[in-house]
N, C-alpha and C positions, 0 to 999 in steps of 0.2 A: 277568324275575325271577319266580320261582314261590314261593309260600308254601303249604305243605301241612301240614294237621293231620289225621292219620289215627288215629282211635280205634277200639277194638274194639267198644264199645257205643254210642257217640254218632255224630253225623253226621260224615261225612268232608268236610273243607273243602279246596278247592284254589282258590287265587286267582292268576291270571296277571296280571302288571302289567308293562308295558313299562319298561325301565330308564330310558329318557329322561324319564319322568314326574318323576323327582327333579330335573330341570333346570327344570321349569315354575315360573314366578314365583309362581303361586298356591299351589303346594305348599310352596315355600320360605317364603313369607309365613306360611302356617298353622303351619309348624314353629316359626318364631321366635315367633309369637304364643302358641302353647301352652307354650313354654318360659319365658315371662315374661321375655324379653329377657336370658337368660343369656349371658354373654360367650363361653363355650366353644361353645355351640350356634350363636351368630351366626357365629363363625369357621368352624365346620364347614359351615354352610349356604353360606357364601361359597365354600367349596372343592368343593361338590357337583358342579358341571360338570366340574371336573378329575378328581374321583373317578370319575364315570360314564365319562369318556373312558378312564381307565386300566383300569377294570373291563371295558369292551368290548374293549380291546386284549388283555387277559389271556384273556378267553373265546375270542377268535378264535385265539389261539396255543395255548392249553392245554386248552380245553374248559371245562366248567362249573366254577363256583367255589361251593363250599358254605360259606355264612356261618355257619349254625347248624344243628346236627343233634342232636336230643334223643330218646333212646329210654328210656321208663320201664319199670319192672318189670311194670306192668299190660299192656304191649303197645302203648301209645300211641307215636306217632312224629310228631315235629315237624321240619320241614325248611324252611329258607330257602336257596334256591339261585339264583344268577345264571346 
């Protein structure tokens, strides 16, 4: 997964993160802790391994999957893509 924040005037940020990181216990625990034990988040975190597996299958068959893409009138570009 790649997160890109490309601005005209500021720093350009590119973060590459393996998709499998979402399946790590420590990451799932941090998400639950930061959400103050919200029922919806706990349910979603429980489904993360299945979601990661489905996303990997999709990428193998169809190529990259863009989750968020924002272009502002100032020329800034934000992209989150698997």
